[in-house]
Phi, psi and omega in degrees: 000138179292153183303315181296325180291326178297320178296316180300315181295321181294317179297325180284351178083015180293148179289148180298335182289344178135169183274354180243141177243142181292144174261165180300322183277008177092355178280195176229157177224144173287143182237135180272187188295340179252025174070016174270136175298151182306319182297330177289323177296317179296314179300317179297317179296319179293320177299319177295321178298312180295322176298318180294330178293332178051046177089352179290153179287153176218161175209162180073023184296320180302311180297322178299311181294316180299317179295321180292329183266318188294315183299308179295329177295313179298316180298317180295316179295318180297322175294317182300323182260015178053040175082002181283106185294323179296316179293319179298317179299319179296314180300320183276345183075032179244162170285157180297323178297317178294319177301312181301318179300316181290322177298317178295314181303324182264009177072023180261357180206136179275150179308000000 
C-alpha cells in the first residue's frame, strides 16, 4: 500500500487488517468506521428515510440510492488510484468508457 493511502485509511478509521471483512458465506463486505458492514449502513439509512416519510408516498428510490452511493464511491476510487482512469475502471470492474460516462454524469470529470 502506498504511504498516502495508509494515511487516508487511518483517517477514515479503517481497520489495519483491511477494508474488507469476511462474511459467513465466504464473501466480503465493506466495513465502515464503526465496524458495521456497508449493507447494514445502507439498511439503516433507508429505515431512517422511511421513518422520516411517516407513511407518505415516495418514488424514484432506486435512482436516489444509486446517486447517493455511486458518486462518493467513484470519488473515493479516483483518489485511491490517483486519478488513473484505467486503474479505476479495473478496480471497479467497469470498462474505461463506462467509468468516464459515470464520472461525467456525477460531475467528477468534464466532457
